[in-house]
C-alpha positions as CSV (number, residue, x, y, z in Angstrom):
1,M,-18.9,-29.4,15.7
2,L,-15.7,-28.3,14.6
3,R,-14.7,-29.1,11.3
4,T,-11.8,-31.8,11.1
5,C,-9.3,-29.5,9.4
6,S,-10.1,-26.7,11.8
7,R,-9.4,-29.3,14.9
8,R,-6.2,-29.7,13.6
9,V,-5.4,-26.3,13.1
10,I,-6.3,-25.6,16.6
11,S,-4.3,-28.1,18.1
12,R,-1.2,-26.9,16.0
13,L,-1.7,-23.6,17.5
14,F,-1.8,-24.4,20.8
15,S,2.0,-25.3,20.5
16,I,2.7,-21.9,18.7
17,S,4.6,-19.5,20.8
18,Q,3.3,-16.0,21.1
19,S,6.3,-14.0,21.4
20,A,6.8,-11.8,18.8
21,A,10.0,-12.1,16.3
22,L,13.2,-9.4,16.8
23,A,13.6,-6.9,14.0
24,E,16.1,-8.4,11.2
25,E,18.6,-6.0,9.8
26,T,18.1,-5.9,6.2
27,P,19.3,-3.9,3.0
28,P,17.5,-0.4,2.7
29,H,14.2,-0.4,0.6
30,V,14.9,-0.3,-3.0
31,P,12.8,2.5,-4.6
32,V,10.9,1.0,-7.9
33,M,11.9,2.6,-11.2
34,V,13.6,5.7,-9.7
35,D,15.0,7.1,-12.8
36,L,11.8,6.8,-14.8
37,V,10.0,8.6,-12.1
38,A,12.5,11.3,-12.0
39,E,12.6,12.1,-15.6
40,H,9.0,12.2,-15.4
41,L,8.6,14.6,-13.1
42,Q,10.4,17.1,-15.2
43,L,12.4,18.3,-12.0
44,S,13.5,22.0,-12.1
45,E,14.7,24.9,-9.7
46,G,11.4,26.4,-8.1
47,K,9.3,23.3,-8.7
48,T,7.4,21.8,-5.6
49,I,6.9,18.1,-5.6
50,V,4.8,16.3,-2.9
51,D,6.3,12.7,-2.4
52,M,3.2,11.6,-1.1
53,T,5.1,8.0,0.4
54,F,8.5,8.9,1.2
55,G,8.9,5.4,2.8
56,A,12.9,5.1,3.2
57,G,13.2,8.0,0.8
58,G,14.5,6.6,-2.2
59,H,12.7,8.6,-4.8
60,T,13.2,11.8,-3.0
61,K,16.9,11.2,-2.8
62,K,17.0,10.8,-6.4
63,M,15.0,14.1,-6.9
64,F,17.6,16.0,-5.2
65,E,20.4,14.3,-7.2
66,V,18.8,15.3,-10.4
67,C,18.1,18.8,-9.1
68,P,19.3,19.8,-5.7
69,E,17.2,22.9,-5.9
70,V,13.8,21.3,-6.3
71,K,11.4,21.4,-3.3
72,V,10.0,18.3,-1.8
73,I,7.1,17.7,0.7
74,A,7.8,14.3,2.0
75,L,4.7,12.7,3.4
76,D,4.1,9.3,5.2
77,R,1.8,7.9,7.6
78,D,4.4,5.6,9.1
79,P,6.5,7.1,11.9
80,V,9.6,5.3,11.1
81,A,9.3,6.9,7.4
82,F,8.8,10.0,9.1
83,E,12.0,10.0,11.1
84,Y,13.8,9.3,8.1
85,A,12.8,12.2,6.1
86,Q,13.6,14.3,8.8
87,N,17.4,12.8,9.2
88,L,17.0,13.6,5.3
89,A,15.9,17.1,5.6
90,A,19.0,17.9,7.8
91,D,20.9,17.7,4.6
92,H,18.5,19.8,2.8
93,P,16.8,22.0,5.3
94,L,15.9,24.7,3.0
95,N,14.1,22.3,0.1
96,L,12.9,19.3,2.3
97,T,9.6,19.2,4.6
98,P,8.8,15.9,6.3
99,L,4.8,15.5,7.1
100,L,3.7,12.9,9.1
101,G,0.0,11.8,8.2
102,K,-2.3,10.0,6.1
103,F,-3.5,11.0,2.8
104,S,-6.8,12.2,4.2
105,E,-4.8,14.9,6.5
106,L,-2.8,16.2,3.8
107,P,-5.1,19.4,3.3
108,I,-4.9,20.2,7.0
109,L,-0.8,19.5,6.9
110,L,-0.9,21.9,3.6
111,N,-2.8,24.3,4.8
112,G,-0.1,25.1,7.6
113,L,2.4,25.4,4.9
114,D,0.5,28.1,3.1
115,I,0.2,26.0,0.1
116,S,-3.0,26.5,-1.6
117,P,-4.7,24.3,-4.3
118,G,-3.7,24.6,-7.8
119,S,-0.2,25.5,-6.8
120,L,1.9,22.1,-6.7
121,D,4.0,20.9,-9.9
122,G,4.1,17.2,-9.2
123,M,2.7,14.8,-6.7
124,L,4.0,10.9,-6.6
125,L,2.2,8.0,-5.2
126,D,4.2,5.0,-4.4
127,L,1.4,2.5,-3.1
128,G,1.8,-0.9,-1.1
129,C,4.2,-1.8,1.5
130,S,7.7,-0.6,1.8
131,S,11.0,-3.3,2.4
132,M,11.4,-1.6,5.6
133,Q,8.0,-2.6,6.8
134,M,7.9,-6.2,5.0
135,N,11.3,-7.2,6.5
136,H,10.6,-6.7,10.0
137,G,8.9,-9.2,11.6
138,H,7.2,-7.0,14.7
139,R,5.5,-4.8,12.2
140,G,3.1,-7.8,11.3
141,F,3.3,-7.3,7.6
142,S,5.5,-10.5,6.7
143,I,4.6,-14.1,6.3
144,S,7.9,-15.4,6.5
145,R,8.8,-13.5,9.6
146,E,6.7,-14.2,13.0
147,G,5.5,-11.6,15.1
148,P,2.5,-9.9,16.5
149,L,-0.3,-9.5,13.9
150,D,-0.2,-5.7,13.7
151,M,-0.1,-4.6,9.8
152,R,-1.0,-1.1,10.9
153,M,1.2,1.4,8.6
154,D,1.4,3.6,12.0
155,S,2.1,0.9,14.6
156,S,2.9,3.4,17.5
157,P,1.0,3.5,20.7
158,K,-0.9,6.7,20.2
159,N,-2.8,5.2,17.2
160,P,-6.2,4.0,18.2
161,D,-7.1,1.9,15.2
162,P,-7.1,-1.9,15.8
163,T,-4.6,-4.1,14.7
164,V,-5.2,-7.2,12.6
165,A,-5.1,-9.5,15.6
166,E,-7.9,-7.2,16.9
167,V,-10.1,-7.2,14.1
168,L,-10.0,-11.0,14.0
169,A,-10.9,-11.3,17.5
170,H,-14.2,-9.8,17.0
171,I,-15.3,-9.6,12.8
172,E,-18.2,-11.8,11.7
173,E,-17.5,-14.8,9.8
174,D,-19.3,-13.1,6.8
175,E,-17.7,-9.8,6.8
176,L,-14.4,-11.4,7.0
177,A,-15.1,-13.6,4.0
178,K,-16.4,-10.6,2.0
179,T,-12.8,-9.0,3.1
180,L,-10.6,-11.6,2.2
181,K,-12.8,-12.2,-1.4
182,I,-12.9,-8.3,-2.1
183,Y,-9.7,-7.1,-0.9
184,G,-7.5,-10.1,-1.3
185,E,-9.6,-12.0,-4.3
186,E,-8.8,-15.1,-2.3
187,R,-10.8,-18.0,-4.0
188,Q,-11.3,-19.9,-0.4
189,A,-12.3,-17.1,1.7
190,K,-15.5,-18.7,3.1
191,K,-13.4,-21.5,4.1
192,I,-10.7,-19.3,5.9
193,A,-13.3,-17.0,7.4
194,R,-15.4,-20.1,8.7
195,A,-11.6,-21.5,10.4
196,V,-10.9,-18.4,11.6
197,V,-14.3,-18.2,13.6
198,E,-14.3,-21.8,14.9
199,A,-11.0,-21.3,16.2
200,R,-12.2,-18.7,17.8
201,Y,-15.2,-20.0,19.3
202,A,-12.5,-22.8,20.7
203,G,-10.7,-20.2,22.4
204,I,-7.6,-20.1,20.1
205,Y,-7.4,-16.4,18.7
206,M,-5.0,-15.0,15.9
207,R,-2.3,-13.3,17.5
208,T,0.8,-13.9,15.4
209,T,1.8,-14.0,11.9
210,K,2.7,-17.6,12.1
211,E,-0.7,-18.6,13.7
212,L,-2.6,-17.0,11.2
213,S,-0.4,-18.2,8.3
214,E,-0.5,-21.8,9.1
215,L,-4.1,-21.8,9.6
216,V,-4.4,-20.8,6.2
217,A,-2.1,-23.1,4.8
218,E,-4.0,-26.1,6.9
219,V,-7.5,-24.9,5.4
220,C,-6.1,-24.5,1.7
221,G,-4.4,-27.7,1.8
222,I,-2.2,-28.3,-1.2
223,D,-2.4,-25.2,-3.3
224,H,0.6,-24.8,-6.1
225,R,0.3,-20.7,-6.1
226,Q,2.9,-19.0,-7.9
227,D,4.1,-15.1,-8.3
228,K,4.8,-13.4,-11.4
229,L,8.1,-14.8,-11.2
230,Q,6.5,-18.6,-11.0
231,R,8.0,-18.8,-7.9
232,H,6.2,-20.6,-4.8
233,A,3.5,-18.1,-3.5
234,H,2.5,-18.6,0.1
235,S,-1.3,-19.6,0.4
236,A,-1.9,-17.0,3.0
237,T,0.0,-14.1,0.7
238,K,-3.9,-12.9,-0.4
239,V,-5.2,-13.1,3.2
240,F,-2.3,-10.8,4.6
241,Q,-3.0,-8.5,1.6
242,A,-6.8,-8.3,2.2
243,L,-6.4,-7.6,6.3
244,R,-3.4,-5.1,5.6
245,I,-5.7,-3.1,3.1
246,L,-8.8,-3.1,5.8
247,V,-7.0,-1.9,8.8
248,N,-5.4,0.8,7.3
249,N,-8.6,1.9,5.0
250,E,-6.1,1.9,2.3
251,L,-8.5,2.2,-0.8
252,N,-10.6,4.9,0.6
253,E,-7.0,6.4,1.1
254,I,-6.0,6.2,-2.5
255,N,-9.2,7.6,-3.7
256,Y,-8.8,10.5,-1.5
257,A,-5.4,10.9,-3.0
258,M,-6.6,11.3,-6.2
259,L,-9.0,13.4,-5.5
260,L,-6.3,15.6,-3.8
261,A,-4.1,15.3,-6.9
262,S,-6.5,17.0,-9.0
263,R,-7.4,19.6,-6.7
264,Y,-3.6,20.6,-5.5
265,L,-2.0,20.2,-8.9
266,K,-1.5,23.3,-11.0
267,K,-2.4,23.1,-14.8
268,G,0.5,21.3,-16.6
269,G,1.5,19.7,-13.0
270,R,2.4,16.0,-13.3
271,L,1.1,13.0,-11.3
272,L,2.9,10.0,-11.2
273,V,1.5,6.6,-9.3
274,L,3.3,3.2,-8.8
275,T,0.3,0.5,-8.1
276,F,1.3,-2.9,-7.0
277,H,-2.0,-5.1,-7.3
278,S,-5.1,-4.9,-9.2
279,L,-7.1,-3.0,-6.6
280,E,-4.9,-0.2,-6.3
281,D,-4.5,0.1,-10.2
282,K,-8.5,0.1,-10.7
283,I,-9.0,3.3,-8.5
284,V,-6.3,4.8,-10.0
285,K,-7.7,4.3,-13.5
286,R,-10.9,5.2,-12.8
287,H,-9.7,8.7,-11.7
288,L,-7.7,9.2,-14.6
289,F,-10.2,8.0,-17.2
290,G,-12.9,9.8,-15.3
291,H,-15.1,7.2,-14.4
292,V,-15.8,8.3,-10.8
293,S,-19.3,8.6,-9.7
294,G,-19.6,11.4,-7.1
295,F,-16.4,11.0,-4.8
296,A,-16.2,7.3,-5.1
297,A,-14.1,4.9,-7.2
298,N,-15.9,1.7,-6.6
299,V,-13.6,-1.2,-7.1
300,E,-16.8,-3.6,-7.3
301,A,-17.9,-2.0,-10.2
302,P,-18.0,-3.5,-14.0
303,K,-15.4,-2.6,-16.2
304,Y,-15.8,0.5,-18.4
305,S,-15.2,0.7,-22.3
306,L,-14.0,4.6,-22.9
307,D,-16.9,4.7,-25.5
308,M,-19.6,3.8,-23.1
309,Q,-19.8,7.4,-21.5
310,E,-18.2,10.7,-21.7
311,P,-15.5,11.1,-19.5
312,N,-14.9,13.8,-17.2
313,T,-11.4,13.9,-16.0
314,C,-8.6,16.6,-15.8
315,W,-6.0,14.1,-16.8
316,H,-4.1,13.7,-19.8
317,Q,-2.5,10.4,-19.7
318,L,1.2,10.7,-21.3
319,H,1.4,6.9,-22.1
320,K,-1.1,4.6,-23.9
321,H,0.0,1.4,-21.7
322,V,1.4,1.5,-18.1
323,I,5.1,1.7,-17.5
324,I,6.6,-1.6,-16.5
325,P,10.0,-2.4,-14.7
326,S,12.8,-3.8,-16.9
327,D,13.8,-7.3,-16.7
328,D,17.0,-6.3,-15.2
329,E,15.3,-4.3,-12.6
330,V,13.1,-7.3,-11.7
331,Y,15.9,-9.4,-11.6
332,E,17.9,-7.2,-9.0
333,N,14.7,-6.2,-6.9
334,P,12.0,-9.2,-7.3
335,R,9.6,-6.9,-5.0
336,S,9.2,-4.6,-8.3
337,R,7.9,-7.3,-10.6
338,S,4.3,-6.2,-10.2
339,A,4.8,-2.8,-10.1
340,K,2.7,-0.4,-12.7
341,L,3.7,3.2,-13.4
342,R,1.1,5.7,-14.5
343,V,1.8,9.0,-15.7
344,A,-0.7,11.8,-16.0
345,E,-0.6,15.7,-16.7
346,K,-3.3,17.9,-15.1
347,V,-5.0,19.5,-18.5
348,K,-7.8,22.1,-16.7
């Protein structure tokens, strides 16, 4: 027997169009704390920096403004970002090298450039989604713009990884609830997972962002959530975050990126990481503080106190506290509101 709320949801879902919304023209992505990033990378001629998350190129463009002779390797797994990097490389043919791939593919890509471990001067990680992904409904990241439930950073036809729609069509209820609880820190994870599975049993599959967001809103009812600017936050925000993390394997990729930074940076090299939610930041902190067991940074592990164990780290953090955007920047770019910047120097 379907629950009452699920029956209401299913009846409404039959009336929702399955067509994807066309991409909308939007302003370019605004990089976060761009001046501080360039300053802390200590740019100079002859240095080589890896921008691990090129996006629309805001941070890299700033690097060239500060130091036109710096060499930048621009990595991104998003083919759209890779195209932007190729366009920028036309203006900096000797100093910018675009690469298409995930963090875990970087060693092979660097080997192809004859770059060995311990040779890089700086690495930048700007985690999370970019505006160019969020602002286009056909990418499936946005709650407010209807489109197919994709959410893969690489949504090209050659990518064999499943979309969110494909995941929701097959995932078990318990596994979905666990995903929403851990990756989204969603309070009503079990109720939402139950509604998705019950709808599926009735022949209703989540194929668009609107279908999923309306289902979650129906399950959660009146849920007065607010973001860090005290604005109304949609009840499906954490669900979308959790599913995006799942299909892109984001936490494992971040963990691997931190391991790569410790391997490829030279002594004295700088690592800068911009995070936008607590799961990202926990992994980064555990690497920087040396609280990593083997090759994993377990996001479910209890918080560590620095006097509980001798840290095993190659990092010296240059600031006691994280750097956050100024009030003026948050006002001008609300998406920067949750950003945290950590700066570390490799000491061994």
